[in-house]
N, C-alpha and C positions, 0 to 999 in steps of 0.2 A: 630255067633261070631263077625262078622264085625259090626253088629248093636250094640252089647254090647260095642265094642271098641269106636264107635261113641258117645255113651251115656256117657262113662267115660271121654272121651276127652272134651265133652261139660261141664260136671260137673267141671272138673279141670279148664277150661278157665273161667267159671262163678265164681268160687271161687277166682281166681286171681283178677278178676274185683271187687269182693266184698271187698277184702283186700285193694285194691287201693282206693276204695270209702271210706272205713272206716278210712283210714289214713288221709283223707282230713280234713281241718279245718271245724268246724261246722258252719252252716249258709251259705246260698247261696247269691251271689251278682248278682243283675240283671243289665244288661248293654245293651244299644242300640249300634248301629253301630257308631253313632257320638260320643258317650261317649268312646267307645273303641279307636277311632281315637285320641281323645283328650288325653286320658291316655297314649297312645303309644308315641304321640308327646312330651308330657311332660317328659316322662321317658327315651326317646331314648338317649343313650350316643353319638351316631353318630351325631344326630341333635344338641345335646348340644355342641359338639365340633365345629360344623358349626356355631352356634350362637356366640361362643367365638371368632372364627375367624372373624366374622362380626364385633364384638365389637373392636377387635384388629385393623382391617383395618380402622375403623372409627377414632381410636386414631392416627393411622399413618397419616391419611389425615389431621387431626388437627395439627399434628407436622409439616407437610410440609408447611402448611399455614404460620407458623411462619417465614419461610425463606423470606417472603416478607417484614417483619418488621425489624427495626434496632435492633441490638444486643448490649446490655449494659453490660459491664463487668468492674470489678475492677482489678487493677494490683498493684504489689509491688515488690521491689527489695532491698535486703540488702546485703552489702558486708563488710566483715571484713577480714583483712589479717595482719599478723605481719610484713610482708615485706614492706620496703619503696623503692621507686624508686629514686636513686640518679644520678645526672648528674654533672660532673665536668666541669665548665666553665673556660676556660683559660684566659678570659679577653680580652681587646682590646682597640683600640682608635677610637672614633667617631668624625668626622669632625664637626666643629662648623660653623653654618650659621649666617649671620648678617642680621639685620632688616633694610631694605631700604624702607622708606615710607610705612611701614606696611606690606611689603612683605619680606619673607625669601629668601635670595639669597646666593649662595655659596661664602664664603670668601676665594677666591683662591689667592695663592701666584703668584706674577708676577716679572719678571726680570726688569732690568733698562730700557729696550726698551718697556716694557709694555706687554710682552708675558707671557702666563701662563706657569708655571714651571711644568714639568712632571717628574715623577719618575717611570721608567719602564712602560711608557704609561699611568700611573695613575696620574691625576692632584693632585697637592699638595696644602693642605689648610694652611692658616696662623696659625689656632689654632685647637687643638684637645682636646677632653675630654677623659681622660683615665679611663677605667673600669677595676677595679682590678679583678683578678681571684677569683672564688668562687664555692661552691658546692650547686646545687639546689636539694632540697629534696621534693618529692611528696608522700603524705601519703593517702592511700585509706581506712584506717580503719574507720568503722562506717559510711560508705557511703550508703545512701538509697534513693529510689525514690518511690512514691506511687501516685495513681490517679485513675480516672474513664475514660473509653473510650467508644465511640459509633461507631459501624461499620455498614455501610449500603451498600449492593450491589446495584449498579446502573444498570449494564447490565452484565449478566453472560452467554451470548450466547444463551439465551432462556432455560437454564437448569432448572431454578426455575419454570417457567411456565409449561414446559414439565413434571417436577416431580409432580407438583400439579395435572395436568390432569391425569397422570398415577395413582396417589393415589386415585383420584376420581373414576377412572375406577375400581381399585382394590376394593373399597368399594361396588360398584354396583355388581361386580362379587361375592363378599362374600354374599351379599343378595340373589343373584340368586342361589348360591350354597345351601343356607339354604332352598330355595323353592324346589330345586331338591331333597334334602335329605328328606324334609317333604313329597313330593309326593311318594318317594320310601317307606317311612314308612307307608303311607296310603295304598299303594298297598299290602304290607306285612300283614297289619292288616286285610284288606278286604279278603285276601286269607285265613288267619287263621279263621276269623269270619265266612265266608260262608262255610268253611270246617266243622266247628263245628256245624253250623246249619244243614248242609247236614247229618252229622252223627247222629244228634238228630232225624231228620226225618227218616233216615234209621232204627234207633232203633225203632221208632214208627211203621214203616212198618213191621219190624221183629216181634215185639210183636203182632201186628194185625194178621200176618201170623200164628204165633204160636197159637193164640187163635182160629183162623179158623180151623187149623189142629186138635187142641184138641177137638173142637166141632165135627168135622167129626169123630175123633177117638171114642168119646162117642156114637155118632149116630150109627156107625158100630158095636160097642160092644153091644149096645142094640138090634141091628138088628140080631146079631148072636143068641141071646137068644131066639128070636121069630122065628128063622129059615129063616130070610129074607136076610142073608148074610153069607158068609163062612169065615173060619179062614184065608184063603188066602187073602181075602179083608182086614182083620184086619192087616195082615203082611205088605201089601202095604201101608196102612195108617201109620203104625208104622215107616216104613222106612222114609216116608216124615216127620213124627213127629220128628224123631231124627235129620234129616237134618235141620229142622226148629229150633230146640233147639241149634244146633251148630251155625247156622247163627245168632241167637239171642245173643249168647255169643260173637261172633266176633263183632257184632254191638255194644254191650256194651263196649267191649275193645276199639274199634275204637272211640266211643264217648268220652271215658275217655282220650284217647291219644290226641284227637283233643282239648279237654278242656285244657289239660296241655300245648299243643302247643300254644293255644291262651293266656294262662297265661304267657308263656315265651315271646311272642311278646309284651304283654302289660307291661312286667317288674314286674309282680305279682308273689308271691310264687306259685310253681307248684301245691301245694296241695289246692289252693283256689278253692272253688266250685263256678262256674259261670253259671248263666242262662242268655240267650240272647233273644233279641226281634226277634221272628220268623215271625212276621206278614208280613214282606216284601217278605216272601218266598212263600206265597199262590199265586196261579195263578191269582186270581181276583185282587190282589193288587201289583203284581210284576211290572206292567207297561210294560209288554211285548207287543210290538206293531208290526205291519206288517214290514217286512224287508225293503221295499222300503222307509219308512219314516225315517230310520236311516242312509241313505246315505247323510251325511252332506257334500255336495261337496264344500260348502263355507268355511269349516274349513281348517286351515293351521297349519303349525308347528311353526309359528312365535311367538305363545304364550308359547311355551315350554321353561322352564328355561334352559335346556341344550343347546337349539339352541341359546338363547340369551347369554348364557355363551360363546359360540364359537364366536358370534359377538363381544362381549366385548374383547375377547382375541385377535382377529384380530385388533381391535382398539388400544388395549394396545401395540401391536407390532408396529403399525404405530406411536404412540407417542414415542416409544422407539427410533425411527430413529432420531427425533428431540433432544432427550436427549443425544444420542451419538454424534450428530453433534455439540452440544454446547461446548464440550471439545476442539474443534478446531476452535472456533470463538473468537473474541476479548472479553475480560472481564474487566470491569471497576468497581471499588469500592472506597468508600471514608471512612475516619475514622477521628474522632475528639476526642481529649482527653484533660483533665485538670488534672495536677499533680503537685506535690511538690517534689523538689530534695534538698538533703543536703549532704555535705561531700566534698571529694577531696581537701585536704589541700596542699598548697604550701608554704613551709617555715613557717609552723604553722598558715598560714592564710587560712581560709575557702573560697574556690572559689565558691561552689554551696550552695546557701541558698535562694531559691526563688520558687515561684509557677507561672504557666502560662498555656496558651492554646496552643494546637498543632493541626493542620489540615493537613491531608495527603490524597492524591489521588494516586491510583495504577492503572495502565493500562497494561494489558498483551495481546500482539498481536502475535499469532503463525505465524511464517514465513515459515519455511521449516522443515518437519519431515519425509522426504522420503516417502510420500504418506500414512502415517499411518492413518490419519483422513479419507481419501477417502476409504481406505480398510475397516475400521470399519463401516463407514456409509453404504457401499454396503452390508456388512454382515448383518447389522440390517435390511436393505431393503429385503434381501432374507428371513429373519425370518418372516417378514410381509407377503411376498408372500406365504410362507409355511402355515402360519395361514389362509390365504384366501383360499388356496387350500384345507386345511383340512375342513374348513367350507363348501365349495362346496361339497366335497365328503360325509361328514356326513349328509348334508342336504338331499341328495338323499336317503340315508339310512333311515332317519327319515320320509321322504315322503312315502317310501315303508312300513315302520312300521305302519304309520297311516292308510294307505289303507288296510293293512293286518288286523289290529285291527277292522276297520270298517266292513270289510267283515265277520270277526269272530263274531261280534255282530249280524249281520243279520242271519248268519247261526245258531248261538246258539238260537236266538229267534224263528226261524223256527223249529228247533229241539225240543224246549220246547213245542211249540204248537202241533207238531205231537205226542210227547210223551204224552201230556195230552189227546189227542184224543184216543190214543191207550189205555191209562189207563181207560178212561171212557168205552171203548168197552170191556176191560178185566173185569171190575167190573160188567157190564151188563151180560157178558157171564158167569161169575162165579155164579151170582145169579140165572140165568136160569138153569145152570147145577145142582146146589144144589137143586133147587125146583123140577126139573125133576127126580133127583136121589131119592129124598125122596118119590116120587110117583111111582118109579120103571120104569121110562121111560128113564133113562140115566145110563150109566155104570160108575163104580167107577173110572176106568182109566181116563175117560174124565173129571170127577170132579177133580181128583188130578192134571191133566194137566192144567185145568182151574185155579186152585189155584196157581200152579207154574207160569203160565203165568201172573196172576195178580200181584204176587210178583215181577216178573221180570219187568213188565211195570211200577210198582210203583217206583222201584229203578231207572229205566231209566229216569223217569220224574224228580225225585229228583236230579239226576246227571245233567240233562239238565238245570234245573232252576239254579243250582249252577254254572254251566259253563256260563250261560248267565250273571249272576251277576258279575262274575269275568271278563268276556270279556268286559262288559260295563265299569268296573273300569279301565281296561287297555286301553280301547279306549279313555276314558276321559283323562288319563295320556298322551296318544300319541298326543293329540291336545292341551295340556296345560291347561285343564279346571278342573283338579282334585283338 
């Protein structure tokens, strides 16, 4: 009953795999690893956002450069009001001076003895010009001024220079962020790619194992007819045959899921049929080398984009200190303008009706602000120290990660070599057991065990090679060479 249940389960799983395969789009798409990386990089939304940020920071940097250049602007002012400004002048008397040899001298009144006459302490003139009382009227209606001005900062406490350097650092950080995102995309592609290759190889192994078990099943069936085997032997082979069918169904489902996962990473429809280049998976062309040759002691983390990002962040905080300090240093700027003014009537006579140049310089010197500038500068310095501390801490973690990935590569390479040796031994042992069983010199139990051992060794070798490929990708990322 248990064997029958296994058979039905295998049939159901294989039917599900067949439905998934039938729903896929017709035609297969053949891709290599480099092509998969290119497709993923081009379709990655995360990387696209990083590139847009890179373009944005480049525009910001160009905008900051304009602060070094003079700004030209036009201005205009128009005023109209129905009100007039009136001033009542009460009039008065103005003393009259006399001309003596071309010089105006006061025409003072003198008494008989020649002394100046005073009235309440004020000298009295001989003649006065009387000004009658009147009302002065000022009209501001239809008054306007227009012109062009040029403004040039001369010294802003170093703010413009610091801002430009910070914008330049921001541009470099955006580029490094794009590199980091690209390396992360490549790692995800490699994981999906080699997982799909692994499942394809496991499917081939499962198919080969099923074919071997079927061959053994036919051989035992024929042996029963001639009396060289018993029904018990056939039941043992049938049990292994059912297990092989179930393993084959699982391998097919795993291969289909791995294909869908690769399509998802590449940004392709999940129903796309993909075939990938598996040549790099064979042991003769994997490039697996002795572990000691992979110990790249000269490699460092300085090429990693995330490490350089931290360096640029620390430099950005250092430049921010100068930027904050500039607010509390003297600032000097100049402005020149040319304009025309018209209006402002006095007693219906226009007072403004002319054009001219104007030059102005402004100087701002902070004197006392209760230590605000000092506190803000010290705060910016602390941020710089925090960034340096973070760089130091994360650098140690990156060094640890690089060493761990290096050792993982050597271990995976050694494991792949050992798995290949075990597979070759299992293949030889299976062939010997089959030949001896056919001549009656070996038991069926040993043959079935040899078949199982061969399937296990083959799966272990495939997993080991896949682990080696992924560990090599992660190691290259840890040293910034991906």
